[in-house]
ROVEX-584465 format. One line per field, with one value per residue: residue number from 1; x, y, z of N, C-alpha, C in turn. Coordinates in steps of 0.05 Angstrom, whole numbers, padded with zeros to 5 digits. Each point is the difference from the previous one (the first is absolute). Example, Ala and Ser with C-alpha at 12.3 -4.5 7.8 and 13.67 -1.06 7.14 Angstrom:
BEGIN
i (1;2)
n_px (00264;-00007)
n_py (-00114;00021)
n_pz (00156;-00014)
ca_px (-00018;00016)
ca_py (00024;00024)
ca_pz (00000;00001)
c_px (00018;-00015)
c_py (00024;00022)
c_pz (00000;00014)
//
This chain:
BEGIN
i (1;2;3;4;5;6;7;8;9;10;11;12;13;14;15;16;17;18;19;20;21;22;23;24;25;26;27;28;29;30;31;32;33;34;35;36;37;38;39;40;41;42;43;44;45;46;47;48;49;50;51;52;53;54;55;56;57;58;59;60;61;62;63;64;65;66;67;68;69;70;71;72;73;74;75;76;77;78;79;80;81;82;83;84;85;86;87;88;89;90;91;92;93;94;95;96;97;98;99;100;101;102;103;104;105;106;107;108;109;110;111;112;113;114;115;116;117;118;119;120;121;122;123;124;125;126;127;128;129;130;131;132;133;134;135;136;137;138;139;140;141;142;143;144;145;146;147;148;149;150;151;152;153;154;155;156;157;158;159;160;161;162;163;164;165;166;167;168;169;170;171;172;173;174;175;176;177;178;179;180;181;182;183;184;185;186;187;188;189;190;191;192;193;194;195;196;197;198;199;200;201;202;203;204;205;206;207;208;209;210;211;212;213;214;215;216;217;218;219;220;221;222;223;224;225;226;227;228;229;230;231;232;233;234;235;236;237;238;239;240;241;242;243;244;245;246;247;248;249;250;251;252;253;254;255;256;257;258;259;260;261;262;263;264;265;266;267;268;269;270;271;272;273;274;275;276;277;278;279;280;281;282;283;284;285;286;287;288;289;290;291;292;293;294;295;296;297;298;299;300;301;302;303;304;305;306;307;308;309;310;311;312;313;314;315;316;317;318;319;320;321)
n_px (00749;00002;-00021;00009;-00032;00015;00024;-00004;00016;-00019;-00007;00015;00006;00012;-00019;00018;00002;00003;00008;-00016;00017;00004;-00008;00015;-00027;-00015;-00004;00027;00003;-00010;00026;-00005;00018;00002;-00023;-00004;00025;-00024;-00025;00018;-00007;-00023;-00007;00007;-00009;-00008;-00016;-00020;-00005;-00009;-00009;-00013;00017;00002;00022;-00018;-00004;-00009;00006;00022;00002;-00008;-00021;00009;00010;-00016;-00015;00024;-00004;-00028;00003;00017;-00018;-00017;00015;-00013;00028;00003;00025;-00009;-00006;-00023;00005;-00024;-00010;-00025;-00014;-00004;-00004;-00023;-00007;00032;-00008;-00025;00005;00017;-00015;-00019;00012;-00001;-00027;00012;00019;-00020;-00006;00024;00010;-00020;00015;-00019;00004;00012;-00025;00000;-00022;-00034;00005;-00012;00002;-00024;-00001;00023;-00003;-00015;00005;00006;-00014;-00011;00017;00006;-00033;00000;00027;-00025;-00001;00020;-00003;00025;-00001;-00005;00012;-00002;-00021;00007;-00004;00013;00004;00003;-00015;-00013;00024;-00013;-00012;00021;00014;-00026;-00003;00015;-00008;-00028;00016;00019;-00019;-00007;00033;-00019;00012;00020;-00002;00014;00007;00017;-00011;-00009;00009;00023;00001;-00013;00006;00023;-00015;-00030;-00016;-00005;00023;00003;-00019;00012;00023;-00012;-00005;00025;-00001;00021;-00012;-00021;00018;00004;00029;-00007;00034;00010;00024;-00005;-00029;00016;00019;-00012;-00008;00020;00015;-00015;-00010;00020;00001;-00021;-00014;00025;-00017;00006;00009;00026;-00016;-00020;00014;00000;-00009;00028;00000;-00017;00009;00024;-00011;-00015;00022;00015;-00025;-00002;00027;-00010;00020;-00009;00018;-00001;-00016;00006;00019;-00015;-00011;00025;-00002;-00023;00003;00028;-00006;-00013;00019;00008;-00004;00008;00020;00006;-00007;-00008;-00027;-00002;00015;-00014;-00018;00007;-00005;-00023;-00006;00001;-00009;-00015;-00015;-00024;-00005;-00003;00012;-00028;-00007;-00018;-00020;00002;00029;00014;00017;00030;00011;00017;-00007;-00030;-00003;00013;-00011;-00018;00009;00018;-00025;-00014;00018;00000;-00028;-00008;00016;-00021;-00025;00027;00007;-00025;00008;00017;-00009;-00013;00026;-00001;-00025;00002;00014)
n_py (00926;00015;00014;00018;00010;-00029;00017;00017;00018;-00019;-00006;00022;-00023;-00027;-00016;00000;-00022;-00005;-00017;-00013;-00005;-00026;-00003;-00015;00011;-00017;00025;00005;00006;00020;00011;00018;-00017;-00021;00010;00005;-00025;-00018;00013;-00012;-00018;-00001;00008;-00021;-00010;00015;-00025;00018;-00008;-00019;-00016;-00004;-00018;-00015;00013;00014;-00002;00027;-00009;-00003;00020;-00015;00003;-00033;-00005;00011;-00011;-00025;-00004;00003;-00008;-00018;-00001;00000;-00015;-00004;00003;00020;-00009;-00014;00007;-00014;-00016;-00008;-00030;00005;-00016;-00017;-00025;00009;-00022;-00013;00027;00000;-00025;-00002;00011;-00020;-00021;00009;00006;-00010;-00005;00014;-00009;00010;-00026;-00015;-00019;00005;-00026;-00003;-00003;-00031;00008;-00009;00015;00032;00018;00004;-00036;-00001;00020;-00012;-00026;00012;00018;-00025;-00014;00022;00006;-00025;00003;00018;-00004;00016;-00001;-00021;00004;-00028;00006;-00024;00007;-00007;-00014;00020;00016;-00029;-00017;00015;-00001;00023;-00009;-00023;00007;00006;-00036;-00005;00020;-00008;-00022;00008;00005;-00018;-00002;-00021;00007;-00010;-00029;-00009;-00021;00006;-00032;00010;-00019;00013;-00019;00027;00004;-00002;-00034;00023;-00009;-00018;-00008;-00011;-00018;-00010;00001;-00012;-00020;-00005;00017;-00006;00020;-00010;-00005;-00022;-00009;-00016;-00006;00017;-00006;-00029;00006;00008;-00011;-00021;-00006;00009;-00006;-00014;-00012;00023;-00030;00006;-00029;-00022;-00023;-00017;-00020;00002;00018;-00030;-00010;00014;00011;-00005;-00025;-00008;00009;-00003;-00026;-00007;00004;-00033;-00018;00011;-00002;-00020;-00022;-00012;00010;00022;00011;-00002;00010;00011;00002;00002;00005;00004;-00004;-00009;00023;00022;-00006;-00010;00027;00017;-00011;00001;00028;00027;-00010;-00024;00014;00032;-00022;-00015;00023;00003;-00032;-00016;00023;-00016;00005;-00021;-00020;-00018;-00025;-00024;-00010;00016;-00019;00001;00011;-00012;-00017;00015;-00010;-00015;-00006;00014;-00015;-00018;00010;00013;-00020;-00004;-00013;-00013;-00013;-00005;-00004;-00010;-00018;-00002;-00012;-00016;-00007;00006;00010;-00014;-00012;00015;00001;-00031;-00004;00023;-00014)
n_pz (-00642;-00025;00011;-00005;-00007;-00011;-00008;-00018;00013;00022;-00017;00008;-00001;00025;-00002;00017;-00013;00021;00007;00011;00026;-00001;00015;00017;00016;00009;00012;00004;00029;-00001;-00005;00019;00016;-00017;-00001;00027;-00009;-00016;00016;00031;-00020;-00006;00037;00011;-00023;00022;-00003;-00008;-00017;00015;-00014;00016;-00026;-00031;00013;00024;-00033;00000;-00024;00012;00007;00020;00002;00023;-00018;-00011;00010;00005;-00031;00002;00026;-00007;-00014;00023;00020;-00019;-00008;00018;-00013;00006;-00028;00008;-00021;00020;-00008;-00020;00009;-00025;00019;-00010;00003;-00007;-00027;00002;00001;-00012;-00012;00015;00005;-00024;-00007;00015;-00032;-00013;-00007;-00011;00006;-00010;-00016;-00020;00016;-00022;-00020;-00002;00020;-00008;-00019;00000;-00012;-00009;-00004;-00017;-00017;-00003;-00012;-00026;-00004;00003;-00010;-00013;-00002;00001;-00022;00000;-00031;-00012;-00033;-00005;-00027;-00001;-00022;00002;-00005;-00036;00005;00010;-00012;-00009;-00010;00003;-00018;-00021;00014;00006;-00021;-00010;00007;-00005;-00029;00005;00009;-00020;-00027;00016;00001;-00016;-00027;00014;-00008;-00025;00002;-00022;00000;-00025;00001;-00011;-00017;-00015;00016;-00027;00003;00000;-00003;00017;-00002;-00025;-00004;00020;-00022;-00022;00017;00010;00019;-00021;00013;-00013;-00023;00012;-00011;-00004;-00016;00018;00002;-00005;00012;00018;-00008;-00010;00016;00015;-00019;-00004;00031;00007;00009;00024;00000;00008;-00003;00017;-00013;-00022;-00009;00009;-00019;-00021;00021;-00005;-00001;00011;00028;00002;-00011;00016;00016;-00002;-00001;00024;00000;-00016;00023;-00019;-00011;00017;-00004;-00032;00008;00016;-00016;-00011;00019;-00008;-00023;00017;00022;-00014;-00011;00024;00000;-00017;-00001;00030;-00001;-00005;-00001;-00015;-00026;00000;00018;-00018;-00018;00016;00005;-00024;-00003;00018;-00004;-00011;00011;-00024;00012;00005;-00019;00003;00001;-00031;00011;-00007;00014;-00008;-00022;00016;-00018;00012;00024;-00012;-00026;00009;00012;-00014;-00013;00013;00008;-00030;-00006;00023;-00014;-00018;00013;00013;-00021;00000;00028;00000;00003;00013;00013;00001;00004;00020;00009)
ca_px (00002;-00011;-00028;-00007;-00004;00016;-00006;00013;00023;00017;00008;00022;00016;-00001;-00015;00004;-00019;00016;-00012;-00014;00013;-00021;00014;-00001;-00010;-00026;-00026;00016;-00015;00017;00017;-00001;00025;00008;-00012;00024;00022;-00001;-00002;00019;00024;-00014;00000;00029;00005;-00013;-00025;-00011;-00034;-00014;-00030;-00001;-00025;00006;00025;-00007;-00022;-00020;-00027;-00001;-00010;-00022;-00016;00007;00030;-00003;-00001;00026;00017;-00007;00015;00026;00004;-00007;00023;00039;00017;-00020;00006;-00002;-00024;-00007;-00034;-00009;-00015;-00021;-00014;-00009;-00027;-00011;-00003;00012;00015;-00022;00000;00025;-00014;-00006;00024;00022;-00009;00007;00032;00010;00024;-00002;-00020;-00001;-00003;-00018;00017;-00016;-00009;-00004;-00021;-00009;00001;00005;00007;-00018;00002;00023;-00002;-00021;00019;00028;-00003;-00012;00029;00011;-00004;00006;00019;00006;00032;-00001;00016;00013;-00013;00029;-00006;00018;-00009;-00020;-00028;-00005;-00032;-00022;00003;-00001;00025;-00005;-00020;00013;00014;-00021;-00011;00030;00000;-00019;00005;00023;-00010;-00017;00007;00005;00023;00026;00021;-00001;00022;-00003;00024;-00001;00030;00000;00023;00004;-00007;-00006;-00025;-00019;-00024;-00008;00013;-00010;-00024;-00005;00013;-00018;-00016;00015;00022;00022;00020;-00021;00003;00021;00003;-00014;00010;00023;00023;00001;-00011;-00002;00014;-00013;-00025;00010;00014;-00025;-00023;00004;-00014;00022;00019;-00005;00007;00030;00002;00021;00015;00000;00030;00013;-00010;00010;00007;-00026;-00007;00018;-00007;-00018;00017;00018;-00027;-00019;00015;-00002;00024;00005;00023;00010;-00037;00005;00021;-00009;-00018;00017;00013;-00022;-00006;00000;-00018;-00019;00004;-00011;-00027;-00019;-00006;-00009;-00023;00017;00002;00011;00027;-00002;-00003;00024;00026;00000;00016;00036;00017;00016;-00016;-00015;-00010;-00026;-00020;-00011;-00016;-00030;-00007;-00010;00021;00021;00030;00015;00012;00026;00021;-00013;00020;00031;-00006;-00006;00016;00020;-00010;-00012;00023;00011;-00005;00010;00037;00003;-00010;00023;00016;-00021;00006;00022;-00011;-00009;00029;00009;-00019;00003;00030)
ca_py (-00001;00025;00004;00019;-00007;00005;00018;-00005;00008;-00026;-00020;00002;-00019;-00020;-00015;-00036;-00026;-00013;-00031;-00002;-00019;-00012;-00020;-00030;-00009;-00020;00015;00022;00027;00027;00008;00025;00011;-00007;00019;00018;00003;00008;00025;00019;-00005;00017;00030;00002;00009;00021;-00008;00007;00003;-00029;-00015;-00030;00000;-00015;-00009;-00016;-00028;00008;-00011;-00036;00009;-00003;00026;00004;00008;00034;00018;00004;00023;00033;00025;-00005;00017;00030;00008;00008;00025;00030;00009;-00032;-00006;-00033;-00006;-00028;00003;-00027;-00014;00012;-00005;00019;-00014;00004;00023;00017;-00010;00011;00031;00012;00001;00015;00030;-00003;00013;00026;-00012;00028;-00007;-00034;-00013;-00024;-00025;-00002;-00021;-00013;-00011;00017;00029;00012;00029;00009;-00004;00004;00030;-00006;-00007;00025;00016;-00012;-00011;00024;00004;-00016;00006;00034;00009;00000;-00027;-00004;-00021;-00013;-00009;-00022;-00008;00018;-00012;-00002;00018;-00019;-00007;00028;00017;00021;00002;-00003;00029;00012;00007;00006;00023;00005;-00012;00022;00030;-00004;-00003;-00016;-00016;00012;-00012;-00019;-00018;-00011;-00019;-00012;-00010;-00004;-00011;00020;00020;00037;00000;-00020;00011;-00006;00031;00039;00003;00010;00033;00022;00001;00001;00012;-00010;00002;-00028;-00030;-00011;-00025;-00022;-00030;-00007;00010;-00005;00021;00026;00017;00003;00005;00022;00009;00006;00003;00013;-00013;00009;-00021;-00030;-00024;-00010;-00027;-00011;00025;-00009;-00005;00028;00026;00024;-00001;00006;00030;00012;00005;00020;00023;00019;00007;00022;00017;-00012;-00009;-00028;-00018;-00009;-00011;-00030;-00012;-00011;-00024;-00025;-00009;-00011;-00016;-00028;-00006;00003;-00025;-00019;00006;-00006;-00030;-00013;00011;00021;00001;-00021;00004;00014;-00005;-00016;00010;00017;-00005;00001;00018;-00003;00029;-00016;-00027;00008;-00020;-00001;00018;-00016;-00002;-00022;-00002;-00012;00007;-00014;-00023;00006;00008;00027;00005;00000;00009;00023;00009;00009;00024;00024;00013;00024;00024;00008;00010;00030;00027;00006;00019;00003;00032;-00008;00003;00026;00017;00001;-00003;00028;00013)
ca_pz (-00029;-00006;-00014;-00015;-00033;-00017;-00022;-00021;00001;00019;-00024;-00019;00013;-00002;00021;00004;-00002;00018;00004;00028;00004;00015;00019;-00017;00016;-00017;-00019;-00013;00010;-00006;00015;-00008;-00001;-00020;-00017;00007;-00006;-00032;-00004;00004;-00020;-00020;00005;-00002;-00028;-00010;-00010;00027;-00004;00000;-00009;00010;-00014;-00010;00007;00027;00006;00009;-00017;00015;00027;00011;00009;00026;-00008;-00007;00031;00000;-00007;00001;00019;-00007;-00020;00015;00012;-00015;00006;-00012;-00027;-00017;-00001;00002;-00021;-00003;-00030;00008;-00020;-00021;-00009;00017;00027;00017;00004;00020;00033;-00002;00003;00030;00015;-00008;00012;00034;00001;-00016;-00023;-00018;-00031;-00010;-00019;-00006;-00020;-00029;00009;-00029;-00001;-00018;00008;-00026;00011;00022;00034;00016;00009;00022;00030;00015;00013;00018;00012;00007;00023;00014;00012;00003;-00014;-00030;-00001;-00015;-00023;-00014;-00034;-00011;-00027;-00003;00012;00035;-00003;-00015;-00033;-00019;00014;00004;00017;00019;00006;-00002;00028;00014;00006;00010;00021;00001;00003;00019;00025;00012;-00003;-00003;-00026;-00006;00005;-00022;00000;-00025;-00012;-00028;-00011;00002;00018;-00013;-00025;00022;-00022;00023;00013;-00022;00004;00026;00011;-00009;00021;00029;00003;00007;00027;00021;-00005;00000;-00009;00022;-00013;00005;-00011;-00029;-00019;00022;-00018;-00033;00010;00014;-00024;-00027;00005;00021;00025;00026;00013;-00005;00017;00006;00018;-00001;00022;00026;00002;-00004;00008;-00003;-00033;-00004;00007;-00015;-00022;-00005;-00009;-00034;-00009;00014;-00012;-00024;-00011;-00005;-00003;00030;00013;-00013;00012;00027;-00011;-00006;00027;00013;-00022;-00005;00018;-00019;-00012;00019;00020;-00030;-00006;00010;00014;00016;00031;00017;-00003;00023;00022;00005;-00006;00025;00022;-00009;-00004;00025;00011;00027;-00006;-00012;-00003;-00022;-00025;00008;-00017;-00020;-00011;00003;00012;-00017;-00004;00008;-00023;-00013;00024;-00003;-00017;00018;00021;-00011;-00015;00021;00012;-00016;00006;00018;00005;-00016;00011;00018;-00015;-00017;-00009;-00014;-00037;-00009;-00005;-00029;-00026;-00007;-00002)
c_px (-00014;-00026;-00012;00001;00014;-00015;00017;00029;00012;00002;00025;00022;00003;-00017;00006;-00026;00010;-00010;-00005;00020;-00018;00025;00002;-00010;-00023;-00021;00013;-00007;00019;00016;00012;00027;00012;-00008;00016;00016;-00001;-00007;00027;00025;-00005;-00004;00035;00019;-00021;-00028;-00025;-00029;00001;-00020;00005;-00031;00015;00021;-00004;-00021;-00025;-00032;-00006;00001;-00022;-00005;00012;00031;-00006;-00005;00020;00018;00003;00007;00023;00010;-00010;00021;00034;-00005;-00023;00012;-00011;-00031;-00005;-00027;00002;-00008;-00025;-00010;00016;-00042;-00023;-00006;00021;00014;-00021;00012;00032;-00001;-00006;00024;00023;-00009;00007;00026;00004;00020;-00005;-00021;00007;00008;-00016;00009;-00022;-00019;-00002;-00027;-00020;-00009;-00003;00001;-00017;-00007;00026;-00003;-00020;00014;00028;-00021;-00010;00023;00006;-00010;-00006;00023;00015;00034;-00008;00014;00016;-00011;00026;-00013;00018;-00007;-00023;-00036;00000;-00032;-00025;00014;-00003;00013;-00006;-00026;00015;00019;-00014;00000;00025;00006;-00017;00009;00018;-00011;-00022;00016;00007;00026;00020;00027;-00005;00021;-00001;00018;-00013;00023;-00008;00032;00020;-00011;-00012;-00023;-00011;-00024;-00024;00010;-00008;-00028;-00003;00002;-00021;-00025;00004;00028;00030;00007;-00011;00011;00040;00011;-00005;00016;00027;00018;00000;-00009;-00004;00018;-00017;-00035;00004;00012;-00018;-00027;-00004;-00018;00022;00020;-00012;00003;00021;-00015;00026;00019;00001;00025;00016;-00013;00012;00010;-00035;-00008;00021;-00010;-00028;00005;00005;-00024;-00004;00024;00005;00026;-00019;00020;00005;-00021;00004;00025;-00010;-00026;00006;00009;-00028;-00009;00003;-00021;-00027;-00008;-00014;-00024;-00025;00003;-00006;-00029;00010;-00002;00016;00029;00009;00005;00031;00024;00014;00013;00025;00017;00008;-00022;-00014;-00005;-00041;-00024;-00007;-00024;-00025;-00012;-00024;00029;00024;00026;00010;00012;00026;00022;-00001;00015;00024;00007;-00003;00020;00023;-00012;-00008;00025;00021;-00017;-00001;00022;00005;-00010;00008;00017;-00005;00015;00031;-00012;-00015;00010;00021;-00016;00004;00025;00011)
c_py (00029;-00008;00022;-00011;00005;00022;-00017;00005;-00018;-00019;00005;-00012;-00024;-00016;-00036;-00009;-00021;-00032;00001;-00024;-00018;-00027;-00026;-00028;-00014;00020;00022;00023;00024;00004;00023;00010;-00002;00025;00026;00010;00013;00032;00020;-00003;00020;00027;00013;00010;00025;-00001;00005;-00010;-00038;-00004;-00031;-00017;-00028;-00018;-00010;-00020;00011;-00015;-00030;00005;-00006;00024;00007;00013;00029;00010;00006;00023;00024;00011;00001;00018;00036;00011;-00001;00034;00026;00006;-00017;00006;-00028;-00001;-00031;-00005;-00020;-00015;-00023;00008;00027;-00011;00007;00027;00008;-00008;00016;00031;00008;-00001;00030;00025;00001;00015;00022;-00007;00019;-00014;-00031;-00005;-00023;-00016;-00005;-00029;-00013;-00013;00012;00024;00017;00030;00012;-00011;00000;00029;00006;-00011;00009;00016;-00005;-00001;00027;00011;-00015;00000;00024;00004;-00007;-00030;00007;-00021;-00016;-00005;-00019;-00017;00022;-00010;-00001;00012;-00007;00005;00027;00023;00027;00002;-00005;00030;00019;00011;00000;00030;00017;-00001;00023;00030;00003;00001;-00032;-00015;00026;00001;-00019;-00016;-00013;-00015;-00021;-00009;-00001;00006;00029;00026;00028;00000;-00006;00015;00004;00030;00028;00000;00005;00034;00019;00011;00006;00023;-00011;00000;-00019;-00018;-00007;-00022;-00023;-00026;00005;00020;00004;00024;00024;00028;00024;00013;00032;00018;00005;00004;00016;-00003;00014;-00012;-00024;-00011;-00016;-00028;-00007;00029;00004;-00010;00020;00019;00023;00009;00010;00029;00015;00001;00018;00038;00011;00011;00024;00023;00001;-00005;-00023;-00016;-00017;-00027;-00028;-00013;-00008;-00021;-00022;-00020;-00016;-00018;-00034;-00015;-00003;-00024;-00023;-00005;-00006;-00034;-00017;00007;00024;00001;-00021;00001;00015;-00004;-00018;00017;00024;-00012;-00011;00026;00012;00029;-00010;-00021;00004;-00020;-00011;00012;-00011;-00011;00017;00006;-00020;00011;-00002;-00026;00004;-00004;00029;00025;00011;00018;00026;00013;00026;00035;00022;00005;00021;00024;00014;00014;00028;00025;00010;00022;00027;00034;-00005;-00005;00017;00021;-00011;00011;00031;00011;00004)
c_pz (-00002;-00001;-00012;-00036;-00024;-00021;-00030;00000;00014;-00025;-00012;00014;-00005;00012;00002;00013;00016;00002;00031;00008;00024;00020;-00021;00014;-00007;-00010;-00023;00012;-00007;00018;-00001;00010;-00023;-00024;00006;-00013;-00024;-00002;00007;-00024;-00023;00000;-00003;-00022;-00013;-00008;00022;-00011;-00011;-00008;00005;-00015;-00010;00005;00023;00002;00011;-00011;00024;00030;00020;00023;00020;-00001;-00012;00026;00015;-00008;-00005;00022;-00006;-00024;-00006;00020;-00017;00002;-00008;-00030;-00020;-00017;-00003;-00007;00001;-00023;00015;-00025;-00007;-00005;00015;00029;00017;00007;00019;00024;00008;00003;00022;00014;-00006;00015;00031;-00002;-00012;-00023;-00024;-00034;00006;-00028;-00002;-00024;-00023;00013;-00025;00003;-00017;00011;-00026;00012;00022;00021;00017;00010;00026;00030;00014;00014;00034;00020;00006;00023;00026;00022;00005;00000;-00030;-00007;-00026;-00014;-00013;-00026;-00004;-00025;-00009;00003;00027;00005;-00016;-00032;-00009;00019;-00002;00021;00026;00002;00009;00039;00015;00004;00013;00037;00013;00013;00020;00026;00013;00002;00008;-00021;-00011;-00005;-00030;-00012;-00021;-00014;-00031;-00013;-00006;00016;-00010;-00015;00026;-00014;00032;00023;-00005;00010;00030;00010;-00014;00018;00029;-00009;00010;00032;00020;-00006;00003;-00009;00017;-00006;00016;-00021;-00033;-00028;00009;-00009;-00022;00014;00011;-00022;-00028;00003;00020;00027;00021;00021;-00007;00031;-00004;00019;00010;00017;00036;00007;-00005;-00001;-00005;-00042;-00013;-00002;-00029;-00034;00002;00005;-00026;-00019;-00002;-00018;-00028;-00011;-00003;-00012;00030;00009;-00011;00011;00027;-00008;-00003;00021;00004;-00019;00007;00022;-00013;-00017;00004;00018;-00034;-00002;00021;00018;00019;00038;00015;00000;00022;00022;00006;00001;00016;00019;-00012;-00001;00033;00015;00025;-00008;-00004;00009;-00018;-00010;00008;-00034;-00011;-00014;00003;00003;-00028;00012;00008;-00024;-00011;00020;-00005;-00014;00007;00017;-00003;-00015;00027;00016;-00011;00002;00023;00011;-00022;00014;00028;-00014;-00019;-00004;-00017;-00030;-00008;-00003;-00023;-00026;-00004;-00004;-00033)
//
């Protein structure tokens, strides 16, 4: 993996957020051969930025599994940005951070905490976690109250972390019915340069976030199945061809609808397997497997998206003819 520190220029692109494959044994052990297949598929589609977070169920890994995971991540190809996550609790994050320090990761993402918290306490904890990990942080804003009930104080704390070089980037993932209207994002941009903020909710709002809010990049879960399409969608946005970007985005919506309906991570976990990319095995507690009916409905959707990815170049040529 790349070990150089992340700069704002490195945020201009697509960040894949893959599932973490496991074996079908009694302890659901991590399967790095299967995970290699997933990474190879993503990188083969042109995506070189990987974040292992919610879709990998890092919330629920044991510390022993985390110790297994880190050397595998650190040993991935030198052309890949590989960003693990820690948390969401302070105690778990600080223990993981001390393990991370051995590997010189370019950044680490903090999973958002739902436990008792406030802006000042989070800021203090985040600084300690960064120091322990010996790397900078990616902050994950998934809800307006992730940094405490006082939204203004929370955003002020986020801005200080960016200004002081503790935070390398912000993954902005607050869901809106209309992403063109977002007072919280507007308030964040009043405090933090947009070069540090990436769209963090997949393809559904990504075109709006790049076109209307001028964010530099976006994360993708469904792009783990169709990395070429996701990368081409980013390229279309970068050259301001938003008609093509919207056409490419439409390929993802059927899968995104199922992810929103049944749970983004558990659907992606199954979809990667049903698309024929790699077996992903059993999901760890506290999340349940899809039902057989759900898997039956998901399978053709995942297969269609992978097929669209395989014929992406022909589709792009047709769109630009």
